Structures are given as C-alpha cells and as structure tokens.
N, C-alpha and C positions, 0 to 999 in steps of 0.2 A: 439230549435235553434233560433227562432225569439226573444224570451225573453232575450237571452244572448247577442245579438248584441249591443243593447244600452249600456249594462253594460260594454262590451269590449271597446266601444267608450269612455265612461266616464273614464274607467281605463286608457286607452291610453292617454287621455287628461291630467290626473294627472301625469302619468309617464313623459310626455313631460314637464309638469310644473316643476317637480323636476329637470330635466335636465336644464331648463331655469334658475331656481333660482341658481343652482350650478355654472353655467358659468357666469351669470349676463350679458352676452353679447347678448343673443338672444332677438328677438323682442317679446313683450308681448301684444297681443291685448286685448281690454276691452271696457266696457261702460264708457263714459266720466263722468257719475255721480259718479263713483268710486273715483274720486278726492276729493269728499266731505269728505271721511274718512280721507284722509291725512290732509285736511284743518282743520277738527275738532280736530284731534290729535295735530296739531300745535297750534291751538287756545287755547286748554286747557293748554298746556305747557306754553305758553306766559302769559295767564291770571293768572296763579298760581304765576307768578313772580312779581306781583304788590308789591312794597316794603311797609312795614308797619312801618319802623323806622322813628323817628321824624327827620325833617330837609328836605333839598332839595337834590334830587338825580336825576341822568340822566344816560342814556345808550342807547344801541341799539342792534339789531340783524341783521346779514346778513344770508340769507337763500338761498340755492340752492336746486332745486328739479328736477328730471327727471321723465317724464311720457311717457310710451310707450303702446299704446292701439290700438284696432280696432274700428273705428267709426261704431256704430250700424246701421246707416242709409244706408251706402254704402259699409260696410264690408271692407273698406280700412284701412291700418295701418297708424297711425299718431304718431309722436314723438315730444314732446315738452320739452324744458328746461326752467325753471322758475327761475329768479333771483329776489329776493326781499330784500329791505333794510328798516328796521324799526328803528325809533328813538323814545325814550320815555323820559318823565320828570315827576317827582312827587314832591308834597309838602305835608308835614304832620306837623301840628302844635299841639303838645301835644295830639295827637290822637283825637282831637275834629274836626279840619278842615283838610280835605284831598282832594287833587286835583290830577288828573292823565291825562296825554295826551300821545297818541301814534299815530304816522303817518306812512304811508307806501308809497313807490314808487318802481317801478320794471320794469322788461323787460321780455317779452315772446319771446323766440327764438325757431322757428319751423324749422323742416327739410323742404326743398324746396317743396312747393305745399301742405304741410300738414295742414296749418291753415284752420280750417273749415269756417272762415269768408272770405275766398278767398283773404286774404292779406298775406303779408310777415311777418317779425318779427314786434312786436308791443311794444311800450312803455305803461306801466301802469300809468295812470294819478295819481298824488298824491292824496292820500285818507286819511282822518282822521278816523282812526279805533276806537279810544277811546278818549273821552274828557268829563270828569265828575268831579263834586264837591260833596263831602259828608260831611254833618254836623252830628256829633254824640253827641246828647244831653245827653245821658247816661254817656259818658266819661267826658263831661263837669261837670256833677254833681259829679262824682267820684273825679275829680281833685280838686273840691272846698270843698267837705265835707269828702272825704275818705270813703264814704258809697255807697252801691248799691242803685240805685233809685228804687221805686216801679214799675215804668214803664220805659222801655228803648225805645228810639226812635232814628232811623237814617233816614235821608232824603238824597237821592241821586238824582242829576239833571244832565242831559247831555246825551252823547252817550256812552252806555255800552251794554255788552252782557247780555241778559235776558232770564231766563227760569222759568218755573212753574212746580210744581210736580217733576217728574223724567225726564222731558224734552221730554215726548212723544208728548205733544201738542204744546209746545212753546220752542224754543231754537234759537233765532235770535238776531242780534244787533238792538237796537232801540234808537231813541232820545226820552227820557222819563223822568218822575219823578217817583221815587219809595220811598215808605214809609215802613220801617221795624219796627214793634212794638213788644216788648216782655214784658209780664207781668206774673209772676208766671211760670206756666208750658205751657203757650200758646204763640205761635208766629203768628203774622199776617203780611202778606206782601200784599201791594196794589201797583199797577202800572198803569200808563196811558202814552201811548207813540205812536210814529209814526215809522214805519219801515224805515230803511235806504234804499232809493229808488234804489240804485245800487245792492241790494241783489237780486239774481235770484228769480223769482216768483214761487210759487207752481203750477201755471197754465202755462204749456209749450206752449200754443197757441202763435203763432209767434207775433201778435201785442202787447202782454203783457208779454212775457216770460222773458225779461231782467230786469224788474223793479218790485219790491215788494212794492206797494203803499197802505199801510193799516194802519188804526188807530186801536190800540189794548188797551184794559183795562181789568184788572182782579184783583181778590182778592184770596189769599190763606191763610188758617188757618191750623196750625199744632199744635199737642199736644206733649209736651216733658216730660210728667209726668210718662211715663213707662220706666223701666230700659233698655229694649233692643229694643223698638219699637218707631217709630215716625210716627204715622198716620197723614194724611193730607186730606183736601178737598179743592177744588177750583172752581171758576167760571171764565171763560175767554170769551171775546167778540171781534169779528173782524169786522171792517167796511171797505169794499173795495172801492178804488178810482182808477180804473185801468188806465185811460188815454191811450187808445190803439194807437199804431203807426205802420202803418197807420190805420185810421178808416175804419171799415168794414161796409158798409151799410146793409149787410145781417146778421150781428151778433153783439149783445151787450154783454158786459162783466160785471161781478159783482158777487162776491161770499161772501156774508155776513153770517158769521157762529158764533155760540155760543157753548160753551163747559162747561160741568160739569164733574169734575173728582174727584176720591177719590183713595187713596192708602196708602202705608206704606213703610218705609225703616227700616232696623235694622238687628238683628240676631235672629236666632231661634235654639233651641235645644243645640247648642254649640256656644260659643262666636266667633268662627272662621267661622261659617256658616252664611254668610251674604245674605240678600235678598232685592229685591225691587219689588213692584208690583203696577200697576196702571190700573184703569178702567175708561173709559171716554165715555160719550155720546155727540153726536153732533146734532144740529138742526140749521135751518136758511133758507135762500132763495138764489137761484142761477138762472142765465140765462142758459137755456138749449141750445143744439146744434141747430143753425139756427134760433134763436129767437131774436127779436129786442125789444119786449115789453111784459111785464108780466113775472114773475119769478115763478119757481117751488120750492116746499119745499125740505129741506134736512133733512134726518133722518138716522143717522149712529152711529157707536160705534167702540171702539177699546179696546184691553186689552193687557198688557205686564207683564210677570213674569220672573224674573231673580234671580238665586241663584249662589253664589260663595263660595267655600270652600278654606281656606288658611291653608296649612299644616305647622305644627311646625317642619320642617325638614330642613336639609341642602339643599340649593338651593331655599328655599322659594317657593315650587311649589304651584300652585293654579289651580283649575278646576272650570268650570262654565257651566251653561246650561240656555237657555232662550227659552220661548215660546211667540210668538207674533201673534195676530189676529187683523185684521182690516177689517171691512165689505166692501162689494163690491156691484155693481149694475149690474144686468144681462142685462138691456136694454141700457146701455151705448154702443156707437157705436164702437169706436176703442181705447179709452183711459179712464183710471180710474181717471185721474187728469186734463185733458184738457177740456176747454169749447167747442172748436171746435172738433167735433168728440166725444163729451161727452154725457151727459144725454139726453134721448129722451124727446122731448117736451110733456108737459101734464102729466108727471109721477114724482113720488117721487125719488129723488136722494139718494140712499143708500150707495154711495161710501164715505168712511171716508177720509177727507183731512184736514190736520192741518199744523202747522209750527214748528214741533219738529224735533228731530234727533234720529235715531237708526242706528246702524251698520247692514246693511242688506247684507253684503258681498262686496267684492271689485270688482269682475269681473261682476257679475249680477247687483248688486246695485239698485234694484227697490225701488221706494217709497212704503210706507206701505199700500196704498189703495188696497183693495181686495186681501190682502196677508195673508197667514198663514205660519209662519216660525218657524222652530225648529233649535236651534243652540247648539252645544256642543264644548267646547274648553278647552285649558289648556296652562300654561306657567310656566317657572322657570328660575332661574339664574344659569346657569351651571358652572360658574367660579367665584363664589362669594368670594373665598379665594385668587384669583389672583389680584394683584395690579391694573392692567390695565383693566381687564375684569369683575370686581366684580359688576359693574352696567350694565351689558349686560343681557337683558331679551330676551328669545326666546320663541315662542309659536305658536299655531295653532288653527284654528277654522274650524268646518264643519257646513255647512248650508243645510237645506232641505226645499224646497219651494213647497207650493200648493196655488192654488187660493181659496179664501173664497167662491166665487161663480164661479162654473166651466164654466158657460156660459158668464160670464162678463169679460171685459178686465182688465189688470193691467196698470201700468205706462209705461211699455215696450211694445210698440205697435206690435212688431214682435211676441209676444205670443198670436197670434190671433186664434188658433185652440180651439175647444170646448172640452178641456180637463182640468181636475183639476190639473194634475201634471206638475209643472214648471221645476223641475230639482234639482241638487245638486251642491254645491260649496265647495271647499277646499281652505282655505287661510293659509299662513305661514308668520311669521313676526319676525323681530329682532329690538329691540330698545336698543341703547347703549349710555349711558351717559359717554363719553370718559373722559372728564374733567368737571370741574364746568362751563366751558365756551364753550364746544363743545359737541353737541349731534348728533347722527346719527340714521337714521331709514331706513329700507328696508321692503317691503311687496310685496307679490305675491299672486294672486288668480286665480283659474281655475274653470270655470263653465261648467258643462255638461247639456245641455238643455233637458227638458223632453217632454212629449207628447203634450204640448201646443204650441210647436214651430215646424214650418215646416222645418227650417234649423237646423240640429242637429250638426253643427260644434262646436267644443270646443271653448269657449270664455275665454280669459285670460286677466290679467292686471298686470302690474309691475310698481312700483315706488320706488325711493330711494331719500333720502334727507339728507342734513347736515345743522346744524344751528350753527353759531358762535355768541357768546355774547360778548359785549364789553361795 
C-alpha cells in the first residue's frame, strides 16, 4: 500500500494536467525556469528566418505569450502576460557582405501582486538582440572566378547567438568574432567573445544572478568525409568577471572553467534514424561557499545521447529518446549551481556547470548539474491533408529524473533529501504554423516529485503564445 500512494499521486497529477490542458482556463503552477524552453523555441524560429536573398530587406514580429506557474520559493501561483515587438533589417551584397540587425522592446503584464520583483507591470528596456556583419571570402572567389576555392573562409563580427558542439556546453548570445574555415572534408570554427551582460547567470547567487559577465573563446574541428556521420571535437574556455551587486565581504565570486568535448551527429542503420551524442570534460577554478581568498579546483563531466526516428508514413510521425548525465558533488551544501551554498571549501568541485541548453522538462526544468535524465517522446501532424491544419504538429515527452550523486544537491534547492530519485514529468505540446505570417504554440507540463522532495505536491506549468510576422 505504501508503494502505491506516490504512484496514485503522480497519476492524479497527470489526470489533472489533462483536464487543465483541455480547458486551457485553469491555473498551471510551475518552475520559472520552464520559460527558457519557450524562449529557446522562439529563438530558433526567429533565427531561422534570417534572409539570404541579395538586397535590403526589413520586417518584424509581434509576440504575445501567457505564462501561469507556481513560484518554487513560496509555492504561490503567478500569472504573467508578455508582449514583445521585434524589428529587423538585413543587407546582402552578392552573398559576400551580409549584415543583420534585430531589436526588441516589450511589456510584462502581471496579475496584481504576482511580480516576483515586488513591482507592478514593467516595461522591457529596448534591447539589441542581434547586430552582426559577415564577410564570405569563399563567395567572393566564386563570384570572380566561377570556381570553388581550395579554402573557404567566413568572418562574422558582432552580436549573434553562438553554440559549440550540440549546444550541451555553449548556447548563448555573445558579442564576438567568429571564423569559419572549410577545406576539403574539414570544418574549423574559432570564436572569441563576451557574453551579453543582461543574460541570466548560470550562478543563481543573488549578487551575480542577473548578469552573465564572461569572456569565452573556443575552437571546434569537425570532419565531413563520412557519408552519414559528422564527428567533432572542441575546446572551450570561460573567464569570469562577476562584478557582484551588492558586494559581499564574506564571499568572493568567480568560476573560470575549461571544456574539452567530442561527439558526432548523423544517421545510423537507416537514413531516417538520426542521432547526436556528446561527451565533455570540465576543469578549472572556483570560489567555494564562504571563501574570499583562494579557489578550489573543478573536475566534472557530462554526456548526452539522443536518437530520433522519422517514419515515412502519413502524418510524418517521429519518436525520440534521450539520455543525459552530468556529474554532481556530494559535499555541496544546498545548490549544484550556486556559489553561495555551493562547494565546500578545501574540496574539489565535481558539479558540472556550463552555458548550454537542454530541454529538461517544462514543469521541473532543472539545470543539468548532478542530473541523470531519461526522456522518450513522439510527435506527428494529424491533419496534414487539411488546408488550415496541415502544419499543426502535436506531441508529448516523458521525463524520468535521478541525481547523479544521491547525497549531492541539484539546481532546485527544494530537492534536499538524501535520495537519488527526483521524479517524473509528462509534457504535451502543439505547434501550429497557421499561415506564413502567424504561428501558435501551446505547451503543458506536470511533474510528480520523487523521494528527494519533502513536498510531494504536483508541480505544473502552462504557456501559450502567438507570433505575427510583418
């Protein structure tokens, strides 16, 4: 009987979730970090629309999004409506010179008393999201000679979104210079940049949480000489410049880390069976909890394996599975990612922390440090022969979580009990490209906590959004 009770609670959580999604009117509590899934989905959609045609072009997007969630700190429900307006302009001269600019302004509308900053509604200050120039010397050679050059070189300078490998280690906007070199079957990418300071920090300690102030450089080498596989290897280095506000006389901040990664993307056994895998080792120096002078070493690692199969059937169904592991540290006090309450002074920090992105669920949404995660999912286009609904995709994902170190903390500090089992989550979603200028998305997640949590309450998250292009 005791073993069945948690299962009944999780089953009840998911039944409630189905009802919430069906009515779309109920309140859906969740971790605020779940909004990063929405932001990443929107970012990918917008960045894919950078025009490649020669000439001058301009346009914009208006986006509305609704988030309804429970604040994990005080378990109160919060509701936010987000209105954003983006404008963009591009210049392309014969494929040789390309420039792109995108700016954003917006407004956050909260229910009364729901803003966690203890304010009312807030304007979002104008932000330059993208502003870069790219010189393609290979295209210049093609235009002049009509032949492919022996070495192709692109140089990009400015503010752009940057990733390395499969984005496990790095996936952030940066002010940077990037070189892309291709010769024969080899691709080499080198970058040197500075993170955009308004980006939230990977360290949630209050004096440094809101600003990611880091200098990052790296090199990636990939091989394209195989028919179905693209193996790669990279080195990445981060130098921290935290500038805490306010300064804490009892705590110094600084997390300087280096990464070596290797992996591959491609297909195996069947052209429709796609995969990606990445292994990464981390080392460096960090200030431990309560330390103002002298830093301790970092030794950590992570691995990620993802497979997807695309069926050649009506509805274009696909299924996917993923396994993620990131090392943890059993002597961290309350958090796997924070300096305050983090690594115990005088010990090696084994918690993996980096600047990448992975979908770790909408409702739970932990960072990957000290996390072992299994995910299975699928999606399809149920009405692909219908005029209005042919670009509507519906799908689901199920997540199963464990700690990598049972005695160590994760990024969610409420998972404080000495238990490896973190819980299960079920997400459902619908993405609908209504017209070429209108896109709609809705997603819901329900998380059933495991033995690592004292509070076994069901945690949920709901968002919906619509984007208009002009």
